[in-house]
C-alpha positions as CSV (number, residue, x, y, z in Angstrom):
1,M,14.9,-20.2,-23.6
2,L,11.3,-20.1,-22.3
3,E,10.4,-17.2,-20.0
4,V,9.8,-18.2,-16.4
5,N,7.4,-16.4,-14.1
6,N,7.1,-16.5,-10.3
7,F,3.8,-15.6,-8.6
8,F,4.0,-15.4,-4.9
9,H,0.9,-15.9,-2.8
10,G,0.8,-18.0,0.3
11,T,-1.7,-16.1,2.5
12,R,-5.2,-17.5,3.2
13,I,-7.8,-14.8,2.8
14,V,-11.1,-14.7,4.8
15,E,-13.2,-12.0,3.3
16,G,-16.7,-10.5,4.0
17,Y,-18.8,-8.6,6.4
18,G,-18.5,-9.8,10.0
19,V,-15.4,-12.0,9.6
20,L,-13.6,-10.0,12.2
21,N,-15.8,-11.8,14.7
22,E,-14.2,-15.1,13.7
23,T,-10.6,-14.0,14.5
24,G,-10.6,-15.9,17.8
25,N,-11.8,-19.1,16.1
26,E,-9.1,-18.7,13.4
27,V,-6.3,-18.1,16.0
28,K,-7.4,-21.2,17.9
29,A,-7.6,-23.3,14.8
30,L,-4.1,-22.3,14.0
31,G,-2.9,-23.4,17.4
32,F,-1.8,-20.1,18.8
33,K,-2.2,-19.4,22.5
34,K,-0.7,-16.0,23.1
35,V,-0.7,-13.1,20.5
36,L,0.7,-9.6,20.3
37,I,-1.8,-7.2,18.8
38,V,-0.1,-4.3,16.8
39,T,-2.4,-1.4,16.1
40,D,-2.5,2.4,16.7
41,D,-3.9,4.4,19.6
42,F,-7.0,5.4,17.7
43,L,-8.0,1.9,16.6
44,S,-7.3,0.5,20.1
45,K,-10.2,2.7,21.3
46,S,-12.6,1.6,18.5
47,A,-15.5,-0.8,18.5
48,H,-13.5,-2.9,16.0
49,Y,-10.8,-3.5,18.6
50,Q,-13.4,-4.5,21.1
51,V,-14.8,-7.1,18.6
52,L,-11.3,-8.5,18.1
53,K,-10.6,-8.6,21.8
54,E,-13.9,-10.3,22.6
55,S,-13.4,-12.9,19.9
56,L,-10.0,-13.8,21.4
57,E,-11.3,-13.8,25.0
58,K,-14.1,-16.1,23.9
59,E,-11.6,-18.7,22.7
60,E,-9.3,-18.1,25.8
61,I,-6.5,-16.7,23.7
62,E,-4.1,-14.6,25.7
63,Y,-3.1,-11.3,24.1
64,L,-1.1,-8.1,24.7
65,L,-1.6,-4.8,23.0
66,E,1.1,-2.5,21.5
67,T,-0.1,0.8,20.0
68,N,3.1,2.7,19.1
69,V,2.4,2.7,15.4
70,K,3.0,5.9,13.4
71,P,2.4,6.7,9.7
72,N,5.6,5.7,7.9
73,P,6.7,3.2,10.6
74,R,10.1,3.7,12.2
75,A,12.8,1.1,12.6
76,E,13.4,1.9,16.3
77,D,9.7,1.4,17.1
78,C,9.8,-2.0,15.3
79,D,12.8,-3.0,17.4
80,A,11.1,-1.9,20.6
81,M,8.0,-4.0,19.9
82,A,10.1,-7.0,18.9
83,K,11.8,-6.9,22.3
84,V,8.3,-7.0,24.0
85,A,7.2,-9.9,21.7
86,I,10.4,-11.9,22.6
87,E,10.1,-11.2,26.3
88,E,6.5,-12.1,26.4
89,K,7.0,-15.3,24.4
90,V,4.1,-14.7,22.0
91,D,3.6,-17.3,19.3
92,A,1.8,-15.1,16.8
93,I,1.2,-11.4,15.9
94,I,-2.1,-9.8,14.8
95,A,-1.9,-6.5,12.9
96,L,-5.0,-4.4,13.0
97,G,-4.8,-1.3,10.9
98,G,-3.6,0.2,7.6
99,G,-0.3,-0.3,5.9
100,S,1.7,1.2,8.7
101,A,0.4,-1.2,11.3
102,M,0.8,-4.2,9.0
103,D,4.3,-3.2,7.9
104,Q,5.4,-2.6,11.5
105,A,4.0,-6.0,12.5
106,K,5.8,-7.7,9.7
107,A,9.1,-6.1,10.7
108,V,8.5,-7.1,14.4
109,A,7.7,-10.7,13.3
110,A,10.9,-10.8,11.3
111,I,13.1,-9.6,14.2
112,V,11.6,-12.1,16.6
113,T,12.7,-15.1,14.5
114,N,15.8,-13.6,12.8
115,G,17.3,-11.5,15.5
116,K,19.4,-8.4,14.8
117,T,17.7,-5.1,14.3
118,T,15.2,-3.8,11.6
119,V,17.9,-1.7,10.0
120,E,20.2,-4.7,9.6
121,W,17.5,-6.5,7.7
122,G,16.8,-3.6,5.4
123,D,17.0,-4.6,1.7
124,V,18.4,-8.0,2.4
125,E,16.7,-11.4,2.4
126,L,15.7,-13.0,5.7
127,E,17.2,-16.2,7.0
128,H,14.2,-17.6,8.7
129,S,10.4,-17.4,8.4
130,I,8.7,-14.6,10.4
131,L,6.6,-15.3,13.4
132,P,3.1,-16.3,12.2
133,L,1.2,-13.1,11.3
134,I,-2.5,-12.4,10.9
135,C,-3.3,-9.1,9.1
136,I,-6.6,-7.3,9.6
137,P,-6.7,-4.3,7.2
138,S,-8.6,-1.2,8.4
139,T,-8.3,0.7,5.1
140,A,-8.8,-0.2,1.4
141,G,-5.4,0.9,0.0
142,T,-2.1,-0.8,0.7
143,G,-2.9,-4.5,0.1
144,S,-0.2,-5.2,2.7
145,E,-2.2,-8.1,4.2
146,V,-1.1,-10.2,1.2
147,T,2.4,-8.9,0.5
148,W,5.8,-10.2,1.6
149,C,7.5,-6.9,2.4
150,A,7.4,-4.1,4.9
151,V,8.5,-0.5,4.1
152,I,10.2,0.9,7.1
153,T,11.8,4.3,7.7
154,D,15.4,4.4,8.8
155,T,15.2,7.8,10.6
156,A,18.9,8.2,10.8
157,R,19.2,8.2,7.0
158,M,15.7,9.6,6.3
159,Y,15.5,6.6,4.0
160,K,12.7,4.1,3.4
161,M,14.0,0.6,3.3
162,T,12.3,-2.7,2.5
163,V,12.3,-5.6,5.0
164,G,11.0,-8.5,3.1
165,D,11.4,-11.9,1.5
166,P,9.1,-13.8,-0.9
167,I,9.6,-17.0,1.0
168,H,10.0,-16.0,4.6
169,M,7.7,-13.0,5.1
170,I,4.3,-14.2,4.0
171,P,1.3,-13.4,6.3
172,T,-0.4,-16.6,7.4
173,L,-3.9,-15.2,7.3
174,A,-5.7,-12.0,6.0
175,I,-9.0,-11.2,7.7
176,C,-10.7,-8.7,5.4
177,D,-13.8,-7.3,7.0
178,P,-15.1,-4.2,5.1
179,T,-17.1,-3.3,8.3
180,I,-14.0,-1.7,9.6
181,T,-13.8,0.7,6.7
182,L,-17.4,2.0,7.0
183,D,-16.2,4.6,9.5
184,L,-13.2,5.8,7.4
185,P,-13.1,9.6,6.9
186,Q,-13.4,10.9,3.3
187,S,-9.7,12.0,3.2
188,L,-8.5,8.4,4.0
189,T,-11.0,6.8,1.7
190,A,-9.6,9.0,-1.1
191,S,-5.9,8.7,-0.5
192,C,-6.0,4.9,0.3
193,G,-8.2,4.3,-2.8
194,V,-5.8,6.1,-5.1
195,D,-3.0,4.2,-3.4
196,A,-4.7,0.9,-4.5
197,L,-5.2,2.3,-8.0
198,T,-1.5,3.2,-8.1
199,H,-0.5,-0.4,-7.2
200,C,-2.7,-1.8,-9.9
201,I,-1.5,0.7,-12.6
202,E,2.1,0.3,-11.8
203,A,1.9,-3.5,-11.5
204,Y,0.4,-3.5,-15.1
205,T,3.0,-1.2,-16.6
206,V,6.4,-1.9,-14.9
207,K,9.1,-3.7,-16.9
208,V,8.4,-7.1,-15.3
209,H,4.9,-8.4,-15.3
210,Q,3.1,-11.6,-16.2
211,P,-0.3,-12.8,-17.2
212,I,-1.5,-13.5,-13.6
213,T,-0.5,-10.1,-12.3
214,D,-1.9,-8.5,-15.4
215,A,-5.3,-10.1,-14.8
216,L,-5.4,-9.0,-11.2
217,A,-4.2,-5.5,-11.9
218,L,-6.9,-4.9,-14.6
219,K,-9.6,-6.3,-12.4
220,G,-8.4,-4.0,-9.5
221,I,-8.5,-0.9,-11.7
222,S,-12.0,-1.8,-12.9
223,L,-13.3,-2.3,-9.3
224,I,-11.7,1.0,-8.1
225,A,-13.1,3.0,-11.0
226,Q,-16.6,1.6,-10.3
227,N,-16.5,2.0,-6.5
228,L,-14.1,4.5,-5.1
229,E,-16.2,7.6,-5.6
230,K,-19.3,5.8,-4.4
231,A,-17.4,5.0,-1.2
232,Y,-16.1,8.5,-0.9
233,V,-19.5,10.1,-1.3
234,N,-21.3,7.6,0.9
235,G,-19.0,6.0,3.4
236,H,-21.7,3.5,4.4
237,D,-22.3,2.2,0.9
238,K,-21.7,-1.4,1.9
239,E,-21.2,-2.8,-1.7
240,A,-18.7,-0.1,-2.6
241,R,-16.8,-0.5,0.6
242,R,-16.5,-4.3,0.1
243,N,-15.5,-3.9,-3.5
244,M,-12.8,-1.4,-2.5
245,M,-11.4,-3.7,0.1
246,I,-11.3,-6.6,-2.5
247,A,-9.6,-4.2,-5.0
248,S,-7.0,-3.3,-2.4
249,T,-6.2,-6.9,-1.7
250,I,-6.1,-7.7,-5.4
251,G,-3.7,-4.7,-5.9
252,G,-1.4,-6.1,-3.3
253,M,-1.4,-9.6,-4.9
254,S,-0.6,-8.0,-8.2
255,F,2.3,-5.7,-7.5
256,I,4.1,-8.0,-5.1
257,S,4.8,-10.4,-7.9
258,S,5.5,-7.8,-10.5
259,N,6.7,-4.5,-8.9
260,V,6.0,-0.8,-8.7
261,G,8.0,1.9,-10.3
262,A,8.6,5.7,-10.3
263,V,5.4,6.7,-8.5
264,H,6.5,4.7,-5.5
265,A,10.1,5.9,-5.8
266,F,8.8,9.4,-5.4
267,A,6.4,8.5,-2.7
268,E,9.0,6.7,-0.6
269,T,11.3,9.7,-1.0
270,V,8.8,12.3,0.3
271,G,7.4,9.8,2.9
272,A,10.8,9.3,4.5
273,W,11.8,13.0,4.3
274,F,8.6,14.8,5.0
275,D,6.5,12.1,6.7
276,T,3.9,12.4,4.0
277,P,1.3,9.7,4.2
278,H,2.0,7.0,1.6
279,G,-1.3,7.1,-0.1
280,V,-1.2,10.9,-0.5
281,A,2.3,10.8,-1.8
282,N,1.3,8.2,-4.5
283,S,-1.7,10.2,-5.5
284,L,0.3,13.4,-6.0
285,F,2.5,11.9,-8.7
286,L,0.5,9.1,-10.3
287,P,-0.9,11.0,-13.3
288,Y,2.4,12.6,-14.1
289,I,4.3,9.3,-14.2
290,M,1.5,7.7,-16.2
291,E,1.8,10.5,-18.8
292,Y,5.6,10.1,-18.8
293,N,5.3,6.3,-19.3
294,I,2.8,6.2,-22.2
295,P,5.5,6.2,-24.9
296,A,7.0,3.0,-23.4
297,C,3.9,0.9,-23.3
298,L,1.0,2.6,-25.2
299,D,-1.0,-0.6,-25.5
300,R,-1.0,-1.1,-21.8
301,F,-2.4,2.4,-21.1
302,V,-5.1,1.7,-23.7
303,D,-6.0,-1.3,-21.6
304,I,-6.0,0.9,-18.5
305,A,-8.3,3.4,-20.1
306,D,-10.6,0.6,-21.0
307,A,-10.5,-0.8,-17.4
308,L,-11.3,2.6,-16.0
309,G,-14.5,2.5,-18.1
310,I,-13.7,5.5,-20.3
311,E,-15.8,5.8,-23.4
312,R,-13.6,5.7,-26.5
313,N,-15.8,7.8,-28.7
314,G,-13.6,7.5,-31.8
315,M,-10.3,8.3,-30.0
316,N,-7.1,6.8,-31.5
317,D,-4.9,4.7,-29.2
318,Q,-2.7,7.7,-28.3
319,E,-5.7,9.9,-27.4
320,Y,-7.3,7.0,-25.5
321,A,-4.2,6.3,-23.4
322,Y,-3.9,10.0,-22.5
323,S,-7.5,10.0,-21.5
324,A,-6.6,7.7,-18.7
325,V,-4.1,10.3,-17.4
326,Q,-6.8,13.0,-17.5
327,Y,-9.2,10.6,-15.7
328,V,-6.8,10.3,-12.8
329,K,-6.1,14.0,-12.6
330,D,-9.8,14.7,-12.5
331,L,-10.4,11.9,-10.0
332,N,-7.8,13.5,-7.7
333,R,-9.6,16.8,-7.8
334,R,-13.0,15.2,-7.2
335,L,-11.5,13.4,-4.2
336,N,-9.9,16.6,-2.8
337,I,-6.4,15.0,-2.9
338,P,-4.0,17.6,-1.5
339,K,-1.7,19.4,-4.0
340,I,2.1,19.1,-3.8
341,K,2.3,22.7,-2.6
342,E,0.0,21.9,0.3
343,I,2.3,19.2,1.6
344,K,4.3,20.4,4.6
345,G,8.0,20.7,3.8
346,I,7.8,20.2,0.1
347,T,9.0,23.5,-1.5
348,E,10.6,24.3,-4.8
349,D,14.1,24.7,-3.4
350,K,13.9,21.0,-2.4
351,F,12.8,19.7,-5.8
352,D,16.4,19.0,-6.9
353,A,17.1,16.8,-3.9
354,I,13.7,15.1,-4.2
355,A,14.5,14.3,-7.8
356,Q,17.9,12.9,-7.0
357,R,16.6,10.7,-4.1
358,S,13.8,9.4,-6.3
359,A,16.2,8.5,-9.1
360,D,18.5,6.7,-6.6
361,N,15.5,4.6,-5.4
362,V,15.8,1.1,-6.7
363,L,12.2,1.1,-7.8
364,S,13.1,3.6,-10.5
365,N,14.9,0.7,-12.3
366,D,11.6,-1.2,-12.8
367,N,9.7,1.8,-14.2
368,A,8.2,1.2,-17.6
369,R,10.3,3.9,-19.1
370,E,13.9,4.7,-18.1
371,I,13.8,7.6,-15.7
372,H,16.6,9.8,-14.3
373,K,17.0,12.7,-11.9
374,E,16.3,15.3,-14.7
375,D,13.0,13.6,-15.6
376,Y,11.8,13.6,-12.0
377,L,12.7,17.2,-11.7
378,E,10.8,18.2,-14.9
379,L,7.8,16.2,-13.7
380,L,7.8,17.9,-10.3
381,K,8.0,21.3,-12.0
382,K,5.1,20.3,-14.3
383,A,2.9,19.1,-11.4
384,Y,3.6,22.3,-9.5
385,K,2.9,24.4,-12.5
386,D,-0.3,22.6,-13.3
387,E,-1.6,23.3,-9.8
388,G,-0.8,27.0,-10.1
389,E,-2.6,27.2,-13.4
390,K,-5.7,25.5,-12.0
391,E,-5.8,27.9,-9.0
392,N,-5.6,30.9,-11.4
393,A,-8.2,29.5,-13.8
């Protein structure tokens, strides 16, 4: 029987410097007359929001603003926003922000057309297409502007659930303007950049992948290796910022049709429990899961080392694959990614529970190498020990 692959992508992408100015034109062309803008309080006071607002006003598009967006968006906040959208009879939603704003907007759009509550749609397929959604990413990390899922925290269970559907939750339009990222602080540039790298590496190494996602993932890895540190050192490097935004979108397109694995299982666990920003959580564990997974797909980590631009210098395949792990560890240090012991709430006495919750996460099933609670626990201890050794060096 021949293998069958599914590649999901139905979002039109408008990309380049200045495209934010065209939002009003795009909204009008799509036939929308009243939109709900979902963003956070900080961005609502930014020059970028003013550009968005003026572009809508120019085309006489009515809009309302909702800013109750938190890192690791909560189900109850999504429900409250959906109620506003229904009462105000909006015909589309615009998300301006990082992954949190876009995920929250997706959940809101799903509730408007499907009813019920966010929790009730957690980890089940939707019945109807979401309200039309336009995503405007403000970071280069999540790739959420082109994915068909939203990761939402059920605060009652301290659990990150997925609200999504490959047919019914596809953003209508992604407006990717790297101008918005020129003002990103270094810490966000770093964590979001390694988040995008995680998406690409996991998409390339999970159990289920395909030629299209492979090609996207390797291109994303290459772009990030060439541009992340440039964007970190000089936030106004326009070429580096644009390439990072493209890499982020590519990463989203890649992992949404393959999957992610153990790095995300860990990140979702600590994100839901300790409210750790998603990009930081991925960055913490990425090199350790890479190292753990090499025996399962050595050839793929050789490809990753090559995409990262590492010089081979006579290394055999095993050495070359492990050089990719060291590259990411060194990158994290150069980008000043926080250490595990610096994350509020994560202490050694909680390692056992973190390991169990990570193992219970469905994403562990798609990891390149079979992984269990005991493996997560050993990797947590190793990461913690490595940090201590570096401090004492």
